[in-house]
C-alpha positions, 0 to 999 in steps of 0.5 A, a space after each residue: 342828279 341829272 339824267 343821261 341818255 342811254 347810249 346803245 353800243 355794240 357789245 357782240 361781234 356776231 349773230 351767234 353771240 346774241 341773246 334771243 329773242 333779238 331783232 336783226 336789221 340787215 344793213 345791206 338789204 335796208 340800203 337797197 330797199 331805200 334806194 329802190 323806193 327813192 328811184 321809184 318816187 323820182 320816176 313817178 314824179 312825186 315827192 317821197 315823205 316816208 312813213 317812219 312808223 314802220 321802222 321808228 328809227 332815226 338812223 333809217 330816217 336820216 338815210 331816207 332824208 339823204 336819199 331825197 325824202 322831203 319830210 317824214 310821216 308819223 303815226 303818233 305824237 310821241 313819234 313826231 316829238 322824237 324825230 323833231 328832237 333828231 332834227 326833222 323839221 317837216 312832219 306829217 302826223 297822218 292820223 285824225 287829230 286827237 282833240 284831247 291832245 291839242 295842247 301837245 300839238 300846239 307846243 310841237 307846232 311852234 317848234 317844227 312844221 307839223 302837218 295835221 290830218 282832219 276829216 271832221 268839222 269838230 277837228 277843224 273848229 278845234 284847230 281854229 280856236 287854237 289861233 295858230 297857223 296849223 298846216 292841215 290836210 283833209 283826209 279822203 277815203 279812196 276805198 279803204 273805208 277806215 277814215 276820211 271823207 267820202 269824196 263824192 259827198 257834200 260834207 267833203 266839199 264843205 270841209 275843204 271850203 272851210 279849210 280853204 277859207 280859214 283865216 288861220 289854218 294853212 290848207 295843205 291839200 288832200 291826203 289818203 291811204 290805199 290800205 285796201 291794197 293789202 287785200 289784193 290777191 294778185 298783182 292785178 288786184 293791187 294795180 287796180 287799187 293803186 289806179 283807183 287811189 290816184 283817180 279818186 284823188 285827182 278827180 276830187 282835187 279837180 272838183 275842188 278846184 272847179 269850186 274855187 278851192 285851191 289844192 296844192 298837195 295830193 298825197 297818197 300812200 302804201 308800199 304795195 300800191 307804189 310798187 305797181 302803179 303805172 303813173 301818178 299824174 296829178 299826185 304830188 307826194 307819196 308816203 309808203 312806209 313798209 318798203 324800208 323793211 318789208 315782211 312776209 306779207 309783202 312777199 305774198 303780195 309780190 312787192 318783194 322777195 324774201 331776200 329783200 326783207 331787212 328785218 328778222 327775229 332771231 329766236 332759240 328753240 327752248 322745248 322739243 319733247 320726245 314724240 311731239 310733232 312740234 317745238 317751241 321758240 322764245 319768240 312769241 307774240 311779244 316778239 312777232 305780234 299776232 298779225 297773220 299774213 295778209 295775202 294769198 298765203 299757201 298755209 296759215 303762218 304766224 312767221 316763216 323760218 329761213 332755211 338760208 337767209 343769205 340765199 333768201 330761201 324759206 323752210 318748206 317744212 317748218 314755220 310758226 303756227 301758234 303764238 302765246 305771249 312769250 312762246 312760239 310754236 313751230 310746226 316741226 320738232 327742232 333741236 333744243 338750243 338751235 336757232 332760227 331766223 324768223 321772217 315776221 308777217 308784219 314788220 311794223 308790229 314786230 319792230 314795235 315789240 323791241 327797243 333796238 335793232 342789232 344792225 348786221 352785215 352778214 353774220 357780224 353785228 356792226 351796231 345797235 340802233 334805238 327804236 323810238 316806240 314811246 306812246 
């Protein structure tokens, strides 16, 4: 028997009819977020290559492409394959090359333009041995200190020279991610990181060019940095991801307001014992993740609760304070059976807990969109 794809169709008409926990995507808010970043990239004079790991959704990526995105960024090979099957033909896998998956990389690179990221000689030599004209970025550490070469090191120069001089590989340029922008406590902190990111990359590109290494592309990333940077002279593309959805971390960083957060988790109160100072919802770690809010949070939280979603106001008196696998503890007794709309600390991980979005306009559920989260 042949297998047939599962079609995700609308079965409910209003949010009130949805079983919980459910992932809600506000279509109007999403569209506003996408349009703002498209305009921002145009104002800054850079190509937009959005990181789709945040939403993992073909419908959202198609809208980003319609708004001018030039290719997409992914975090995993399964993401790359899924979006290649949806007609995306220019994909950057922004993760250090996994050597034991080179056969899969080669197979996909024969079908689409797959741009790879390296920061080691081992990865470069493995790609050269495959004898395929891979597109390759050299990843640079701009201050986050997670992966990437030190741009001041001799190693960085030697790797760039190797890529530039390769008879088989196509050197795309240098790439970085300002993940430490999320550690900023103020808008000024984030602006300093954004400025540092640009300066590090432009200076390294200039150093390479002075050594005879051609650098066509200079790629930077992170939603908070893109929100505050004053200019990106010398940069060619940006790869923000979270901007499509936003979350409570972005609210704390000043990147957006609660009204500009497109994703929420709908949950039900399932327990509220007499005399207790808390209640429990059916949204636990497998609906929200266990990421805490990054930024100057006024109090510890595992997820904020909307007082009025349409108005963009959060409850000052109740929030998620503890999560186990399926249980979410609320800091206040709430009636059993009541529903809450939760703003996740980290939308990217919350999305990864679900198979689909319930796309909403106001209180109406208008569609369901699949989340491509295979490993």
